[in-house]
N, C-alpha and C positions, 0 to 999 in steps of 0.2 A: 591156547586154548582156552578161550570161556567152562564158564560152566554150564554154562548151558548147555554148548558145543559135546562139552566132556559128558554129562546124562549123558544125554539123544547117542552119543556113539558109547558108553559102557552096559556093557551084557550080563555083567556080573555082580556091580555091585547091590549090594543089599539094604532094604530100607523096610526098616521095625515100625509096627505100625500099634500099638496098641489098646486092644478094646477089650475092655473091663479090665480083669485080671492075665488073662489070656493072650497072647505075643503073637502076630501071623508075620513069616518074612516073604515080602512079597518083590522080586528082582523088580531095580526098575525100572526098567526098557518095560516090563510091563505094567509096573502101575501110571506108567507115563502115557503110555500111548492107553489108558484106561480112564486116564484124567481130560486127554486130548479124546477119544472118540462120541462125545456127544457134539461137539461140533468139529466134525472130520467130513471134509466135504467127498472121499472114495466110500464108505457110510452109504448103503441104501438107503436106508432110513433116518440115516442123520440128519441135523436140523437146516447146516450146512448144506448138504448138495441141495442145488437150483431145484430139480424135479423134485424131490419130498414135498411132502403133503406138506408139513411147516414153513418152508421156504419159498422166496419170492410173496408173500404176502396171502398166502391161501387160507380165503375162508373154511367157513361150513356151506356156502351157498354153491349150488350149484343148480341149470339150465338142466330137467327133465332129457331134453329133447340132443342134446346131445353128451350126454355124459359118457364116458367112457372110460372106466375105472380104471378096468385090468392093460390100460394102454397106456396107460401113466401112474402104475403104480410103480411105485420104486422098491417094493422089496418080493416082486416078482420076477422069478427067472430071469424069462425071458424078456422084460419088458424093457420096449428100448429104455428107461430113465432111472435104469437099473446100472450104476458104471459099472458094475462087471458085466455088462452085454452089449451091443454093441461098440465099435467106439465110434462109431456117427454121434449117438450122444454120450458119451461118457466123459462126465464136466472133468476128470483127470488124466486125458490123453492129452496130451501137450498140444496135437494141431486140430485137438475136438472143434467145434463150432461152436458145443456148450462149454469149451473152458473159458472163462471170463477172461481170461486174460490173450486168447487167441484174437487174431483181428477180422477170423467175422463175427464174434460174438452178440456185439448190437446188431443185428441184421439177423440175428437167431432168435425164434421162442422161447427158446431153451434157458436164456440169458434174463429174469426177472428181472430185471434194469433196462432192458432190450426196448426192440420194438416189436411190439404185437403181432401176435397171427391174426391176420383182417378173418374175423367170424361174425356172420348174418343174425340177429336177434329179430322175433317179431316185435311190435309194440309192447305188448302180454309178457315176452319172457326178458325183455330189457326192462321192465318197472317191476316187474317179478325178483329182475336178480339184485336191482339199488336197492330194493325195498329191504333184501331180507342181509347184504351185504353190509349198508351204510352205519349202523351202527358202529360194527368189526372198524370200518375205513375208520372214523370217529375215536375212536377210543385209540387207535394208533397212532396217529397222528398228533392226539390229542399231546400224545407223549414229550412232545418235542418242546409245549409249554412257549410257544411261536405267539411272540402277541405283535401289535401294529407298533407306530409311533407315540402314539394316544395310550398304552397300555390295553388297549383292546385286545381279548386274548381269542385272535382270529383261527388257532387247530380246532380249538376248545367250543367252539360258538358258533362258526361257519354256516351249519347245518342248518340253526336259526335265522339265517337271512334269508332275505329277497330269494328265492331261486327263479331264475330265468328259462329255466328249461324242463320241456314239461315232462321228459325222460331222458334216457343215458345214451347219447348218442355217440358214435364213432367219431377223434379230432382227428382228422392224419395231420395235423402240427402237435399233435403231442402222443406222438409214438400208435398213432391209430389205435390207441384206448377208448373205454368208452368213457366218456365225462357228463358233469352236471356242471352249471353256472349260475354258482352264487355271487350273492353283492352285499356290502354295508349298508344301511340308511343313509349314508350317503353318498355313499354310489348308486342310487334308485334310477338319477338318470339316466344309466346303459341300459335301462328298458325302452329306451327310446328306439334304441339299437341305429341304426346307420346316423338317427337324427338327434345322438345325447350330445354332441358336444364336445367341448374339451370337461373330464370331469374332479368334479376339484379337490384341492388337497386333503389323504382322510379320506380318501373314495376307497376300497378293498375288494379286490374281486378272487374269490378263489373259483377252483375247478377241481374236485377229486376226482380218483379213475379207477376204474377198473378192465381187467383181461378177462378172458373165457379159455381156457387151454382144458380140453377134452372134457367137457363140461360143467366145470368145473369153475365157479369167480374168484378169481386174482384180483386180493386189492395193486392199485397204483399208485406213482406218489401223488401225490397234492398240490396243486401251482399257484402261486400265492401271484397276484401285482398288487400292490400298495404305490396310491398319487401319494407322492413326496412334496413340500414345501419351493418353489424354484428354486436351482441352484443344486440340487440336489446332484443333479446327474443328468446334463443334456444331453447325451449321445443315448439316452434312455426313456428321453421325450418326461424324466424330471419319477419314472417307476422305479420302486424297488422287483424286484424277482425275487421271489423264494422258492424253492425246489425243496419239501419236505418228502421222502421215506416212508412207507408202509408204518414199518417200525419206531415211526416221529426221528431219524437222525435227519437230519437238517444237510441237507446236500450242499446247498452255496446261498451265498442271497448275495443282492448289489451293493455295493461296494463294502461289503461283511467279508466274513470268513466264505473260503472256496466260490468268490465272486467270481472266479474264471469257469467253476463250469452253469452255472446260469449265463455269463454270455449268450451262447447260444438264441435265447431269452429277445433278447434286447436285436441282436438280428432280424428273426423273425421280427418283432410286431414293429421293429424299425421301417420295415420295407410297407409299411401302413401311411407313414407321413402321418404330417402336426394335421391334416385334414378334419384324423378318425380319433384322434389323441392316442396312436399308437394302438386303437382296440381292434378284437375282431372281433367278429359275432360268429352266433351259430348261426345253421340254417333256419333257413324258412319257417320249416314245419315243427321246429322243433321248439320257436318261440312261444313264452306263456305270453300271454296277453296283460297288460294292466292297466 
């Protein structure tokens, strides 16, 4: 039996903790529970609870018209986000659609990494939501220290690049999230859209994202594609795809760590063929003119 197993299964082993000249006797299991509590997904207000305020990249931004604070208050007794409430939204229930390990989790809006529930925002609401959240999005992604092949700090600088979208819009190919399109100086031809042609090596395109649940804005991943030199990866059109989570964790990068996690990016973009250089273009109504 491992030491960890012994500690978790023992109920009477005491641990002595000194506070100044005093001593406090704490049962081992109680101490372990207390230490684990901040990251206990079964605790209603734990940051590890997918429905809790701090989980899933929650920001301080809201869409007043859609705000339903009580409906997703993990500390409210009858809230569907309270793990002690109905099993339908209990992330600790084995068969719950909100359980990240459950088969249906990827399609459930309670899963921070899954597809987002469709929400319609007016132009004014979309602009206000993004203006409120953009700083928090950038700060979270910047923790990744993500850089380009040439050393360009992508996650920390992308919002200073040219923005090709006039407002955040829903992208079905990015999980139904609201996204904005940015490109570095090398990728300026992207602004010609269908007439852009093949972008040169060194071009970097970035999409930040967010979703709205119960009127609250939640940060989504940062989607990055960088044009690499010829020979990098024929199947991807020599694009390197990188996925960064709201907390800065890099989930995967083409030809790098976690590359299998971004294979879906290659599959989606490859369907467009060489004529468009594997590029997807945003809807006409949201395109900025340059």
